[in-house]
C-alpha positions in Angstrom: -31.4 36.6 193.8 -28.5 37.1 196.0 -25.4 36.5 195.1 -22.1 34.5 196.7 -18.5 34.4 195.8 -17.8 30.3 194.7 -15.0 29.2 197.5 -12.2 32.2 196.7 -12.8 32.7 193.2 -13.5 35.4 192.2 -16.6 33.6 190.3 -20.0 34.3 191.5 -23.1 32.7 192.0 -26.6 32.8 192.4 -27.2 30.4 196.2 -29.9 28.6 194.6 -28.9 26.2 191.0 -31.0 24.7 189.0 -30.3 20.8 188.9 -31.6 19.3 185.6 -31.9 15.6 187.4 -35.1 15.6 185.8 -34.3 16.1 182.9 -34.9 12.9 180.7 -36.2 10.5 182.8 -34.4 7.4 181.0 -33.8 4.5 182.8 -34.4 4.5 186.7 -34.2 8.2 186.8 -37.5 8.7 185.5 -38.2 7.3 189.2 -38.0 12.0 189.5 -39.1 13.1 187.1 -38.9 12.9 183.3 -39.1 16.5 182.3 -38.7 17.0 177.9 -37.6 20.1 176.3 -40.3 21.7 176.4 -41.0 21.8 180.3 -37.7 22.1 180.4 -37.2 25.4 178.4 -40.7 26.5 180.3 -38.4 26.2 184.1 -34.7 27.0 182.9 -36.6 30.6 181.7 -38.5 31.0 185.3 -35.3 30.1 187.1 -33.5 32.5 185.1 -36.3 35.2 185.5 -36.0 34.8 188.9 -31.8 34.8 188.9 -30.7 31.8 188.8 -27.5 32.1 186.8 -25.9 28.2 187.3 -27.3 24.9 186.0 -26.0 21.6 187.0 -26.4 18.2 185.2 -24.1 15.4 184.6 -23.2 13.3 182.0 -24.7 10.3 183.4 -28.2 12.2 183.6 -30.7 9.9 182.2 -27.3 8.5 180.0 -26.3 12.4 179.0 -29.7 13.5 178.1 -30.4 16.1 180.5 -26.9 17.7 178.8 -28.8 17.4 175.5 -31.5 19.3 177.1 -30.0 22.1 179.3 -28.4 22.2 176.0 -31.0 22.9 173.6 -32.5 25.1 175.9 -30.0 27.3 176.5 -28.8 26.9 172.7 -31.6 30.1 172.4 -29.9 33.1 173.2 -29.1 31.8 177.0 -26.4 30.0 177.1 -24.4 33.3 177.4 -26.0 34.7 180.6 -25.7 32.0 182.8 -23.3 28.9 183.8 -23.0 25.3 183.4 -21.4 22.8 185.1 -21.0 19.7 185.0 -19.5 16.2 185.9 -18.3 12.6 185.2 -17.0 9.6 186.7 -20.2 7.6 186.7 -20.2 4.4 184.7 -21.6 5.2 181.7 -21.4 2.4 179.3 -20.0 -1.2 179.9 -16.8 -0.6 177.8 -13.7 -1.0 180.5 -12.4 2.6 180.6 -16.4 3.9 180.3 -16.1 5.0 184.3 -13.3 6.5 186.6 -11.2 9.8 186.2 -8.2 8.5 183.6 -6.9 10.8 181.8 -8.8 8.4 178.8 -12.5 9.2 180.7 -11.9 12.6 181.7 -11.3 14.0 178.6 -13.4 12.2 176.3 -16.0 12.5 178.5 -15.8 16.5 179.1 -15.7 16.3 174.7 -18.8 14.4 175.0 -20.7 17.4 177.5 -19.3 20.2 175.4 -21.4 18.2 172.7 -24.3 18.1 174.2 -24.1 20.8 175.8 -23.4 23.0 172.4 -21.1 25.0 173.9 -17.4 25.0 173.7 -17.0 25.1 177.5 -17.9 24.4 180.8 -17.7 26.8 183.3 -17.8 24.4 186.5 -16.7 20.8 186.4 -17.1 18.0 188.8 -15.7 14.6 189.7 -18.5 13.3 190.6 -17.3 10.3 192.8 -14.6 8.8 194.6 -11.9 6.7 192.0 -9.0 5.2 194.5 -7.5 3.2 191.4 -6.5 6.0 189.4 -3.5 8.0 190.4 -4.5 11.5 191.5 -1.7 13.1 189.4 -3.7 11.4 186.6 -6.9 13.2 187.3 -5.4 16.3 188.1 -2.7 16.9 185.4 -6.4 15.6 182.8 -8.2 18.7 184.1 -5.2 20.9 184.0 -5.0 20.3 180.4 -8.6 20.8 179.9 -8.5 24.4 181.5 -5.3 25.1 179.7 -7.5 24.4 176.7 -10.4 26.6 177.5 -12.9 23.5 178.2 -13.5 23.7 181.8 -12.8 26.9 183.4 -13.4 25.5 187.0 -12.6 22.7 188.7 -14.4 20.7 192.1 -15.5 17.3 193.7 -18.2 15.6 194.6 -18.8 13.1 197.4 -15.2 12.8 198.3 -15.0 12.2 202.0 -11.8 14.1 204.1 -8.6 13.1 203.3 -9.8 12.4 199.2 -10.9 16.2 199.6 -7.2 16.5 201.6 -5.0 14.6 199.4 -6.1 15.4 195.4 -5.4 19.5 197.4 -2.4 18.6 198.4 -1.1 17.2 194.7 -2.7 20.5 193.7 -0.6 22.3 195.7 3.0 20.4 195.2 2.7 20.4 191.2 1.0 23.3 191.1 -1.7 22.2 189.3 -5.6 23.6 188.7 -7.0 23.5 192.7 -10.8 22.6 193.5 -12.7 25.5 194.2 -15.7 23.6 195.3 -17.3 20.7 196.5 -20.6 19.3 196.0 -21.9 17.5 198.6 -25.1 15.9 200.2 -26.0 17.8 203.2 -29.5 18.6 205.1 -30.6 18.9 208.5 -31.6 14.9 208.4 -27.8 14.4 206.9 -25.7 16.2 208.9 -22.8 14.8 209.1 -20.5 16.8 206.3 -20.0 18.5 209.7 -17.7 16.4 210.8 -14.5 16.6 207.6 -16.4 19.0 204.4 -17.6 22.0 206.3 -14.4 22.3 207.7 -12.5 21.2 205.3 -14.4 24.1 203.0 -13.6 27.2 205.7 -9.8 26.0 206.0 -9.4 25.1 202.1 -11.4 28.6 200.2 -13.9 25.4 198.9 -17.7 26.7 198.6 -20.0 23.8 198.5 -23.0 23.4 196.6 -25.7 21.3 198.3 -27.7 18.0 196.0 -30.6 17.6 197.1 -30.9 20.1 200.1 -34.3 18.9 201.1 -33.4 15.2 201.3 -35.3 14.2 198.0 -38.8 16.0 199.5 -38.7 14.7 203.2 -38.4 17.4 204.6 -40.5 19.5 202.2 -43.6 19.1 205.2 -45.5 16.8 202.7 -43.9 14.4 204.4 -45.5 13.3 207.4 -44.6 10.8 210.1 -47.4 7.7 209.7 -48.2 8.7 206.6 -47.7 6.7 203.2 -45.1 8.6 200.9 -47.0 10.6 198.7 -48.3 10.1 194.8 -46.3 11.8 192.9 -43.0 11.3 195.0 -39.8 9.6 195.0 -39.7 8.0 197.7 -43.6 6.1 196.0 -41.9 5.5 192.8 -39.0 3.3 194.8 -36.4 5.9 195.4 -33.8 5.4 198.1 -32.2 8.0 198.4 -30.5 9.5 201.0 -30.9 6.2 203.3 -32.7 7.1 206.7 -31.2 6.0 209.7 -33.7 7.2 212.7 -37.1 7.6 210.8 -38.3 8.8 214.5 -35.9 11.6 214.3 -36.4 12.3 211.0 -39.8 13.2 211.8 -39.2 14.9 214.8 -37.4 17.2 212.4 -40.1 17.5 209.8 -41.9 18.3 213.4 -40.3 21.3 213.8 -39.6 22.9 210.2 -43.2 22.2 210.0 -44.0 24.3 214.3 -41.6 27.5 212.4 -43.0 27.4 209.0 -46.7 27.9 210.1 -45.6 30.3 212.4 -44.1 32.4 210.4 -46.5 32.0 207.1 -44.0 30.1 205.0 -43.0 26.3 204.1 -41.5 23.6 206.4 -39.1 23.7 203.7 -38.7 27.8 202.8 -37.1 26.9 205.9 -35.1 23.7 205.7 -33.6 25.6 203.3 -33.6 28.8 204.6 -30.9 27.3 207.9 -28.7 25.7 205.1 -28.0 29.0 203.6 -26.9 30.1 207.3 -24.3 27.2 207.1 -20.9 27.6 206.5 -19.1 27.6 203.5 -22.8 27.3 201.5 -22.5 29.0 198.5 -25.4 27.7 196.8 -28.0 25.4 196.7 -29.5 23.1 194.2 -32.7 22.9 193.6 -34.8 20.7 191.5 -39.1 20.4 190.9 -41.5 19.1 188.4 -43.5 22.1 188.5 -43.0 25.3 188.2 -44.7 26.0 192.0 -42.0 24.0 193.4 -39.5 26.7 192.2 -41.7 29.5 192.9 -42.1 28.3 196.9 -38.2 27.0 197.1 -37.0 30.6 195.5 -39.0 32.4 198.2 -35.9 30.5 201.0 -33.8 32.9 199.7 -34.7 36.0 202.2 -35.9 34.1 204.3 -34.2 34.6 208.2 -34.5 32.9 210.6 -34.0 33.8 214.5 -31.7 32.7 216.9 -34.3 31.0 218.4 -35.9 28.9 215.4 -31.8 27.7 214.6 -31.3 26.9 217.8 -34.8 24.3 217.6 -33.8 23.3 214.5 -29.8 22.5 215.9 -31.2 21.2 218.2 -33.8 18.5 217.5 -31.6 17.8 214.4 -28.1 17.2 216.5 -25.0 14.7 215.3 -23.1 12.9 218.2 -19.8 14.4 218.5 -18.2 12.0 217.5 -13.8 11.2 218.9 -11.4 13.0 218.4 -13.8 15.7 218.5 -16.0 15.0 222.3 -12.2 14.9 223.2 -11.4 18.1 221.1 -14.7 20.2 222.4 -13.7 18.7 226.2 -9.6 20.0 225.6 -9.2 22.5 222.7 -12.1 24.2 222.9 -10.3 28.0 223.9 -8.0 27.2 220.5 -10.6 26.7 217.6 -9.9 28.3 214.5 -12.9 29.0 211.8 -12.7 25.6 210.5 -13.3 23.8 213.8 -16.2 26.1 214.5 -17.7 24.9 211.7 -18.4 21.6 213.7 -18.5 23.1 217.2 -20.1 26.3 216.6 -18.4 28.2 219.3 -14.8 29.7 219.6 
C-alpha cells in the first residue's frame, strides 16, 4: 500500500480508502449493497490486511446503519490502528432541523455518529453538501468547537463548488477557525469537471482530494460495454442513477480505451482507470467499495500500476473536456505565467 499526506496536514492516509456505502442496505441503498456485520467484518479485515488505514462512512448511509456496522466491526480491537471519516448535512429525518449545517444539526449529528461508531473521535469530518442558508460562520464555529472538544480531528467538505470552498476558507482564515484540509469529490475519466476549479483550488490551497465513486458506479470497470444491457446485479441494472451520463458515446469510447490498455498490460480496465486518477494532481485517496473480496483485491492491484506517458496521453485525449471560458482565453494569453494550480487544468507550464 502507498500512503500520502492529506493536503498540507501531517496526516498520512492510504491511497485507497474503504467506502462503506454498501453497509446496511436500508431503503434505496439496497440497490447498491446490503452487507451486514458478518460480510462487513470480512471485507474490513481484507482491507486492513492490504494496508488500508481509512474507512469512510456517513450519518445518512442507510440512515445511520452503515456507521453502526462499521462501529461494531472496528470495536473488536481494530479502531486504534485505523482512521474513520464520516459526514453530516443531508436530511436524516422529517424534522425542521434534520438537515443542514446549523450549529444544532452539526453538533447533534456528530455526537450521534460517535455513538454509532463506538468511538470517542472522528478523524475526518466532512460537510457532505453545500448549505446556502446557514452562515458559514455558524458552521465553522460549530466545527471548531468539535475539534476543540476532541470529537473531531480534521474537517473537510464534499460536493462544494469552487466559490463555496474559497468562501469557506476565507472565513476560516479571517476568524481563525479550523480550516478544511480535504475535499471529497466525484472525479473520473468520464467526469472531469473537477479540473475546472476543484483540483486547481486543491493544489493552490493545500486540500487533499478524496474521490468518491472513482469507477463511475462501475461504468468504468470494463463490465459495462457499448450496446449491451447493464450486467445483472449491477447498481445500474437495479435502477441507480448516479453518476449522470450526458454523452454515452464518449463514455463507451473511454471504456474501449481502458479495456484495450488493460488487455495490453494484462490488467483490468478498472485498474487502469484507478491508476489514471492516482496520477492526477492533489489526489490523496480513492474511496472504493465492493460487494465481495474479488472486487477489492482487483482494485488493490491498481496501487502498483504506473501508466506510461503514451497511455496517459491516450486516456487524456478520449476523455478531454472542453476548454470553457475563461480557460480558453487563459490558454491563449496566459500560459507563460501559469502556476501550479493552473496546471491542474491546463497540464502545462
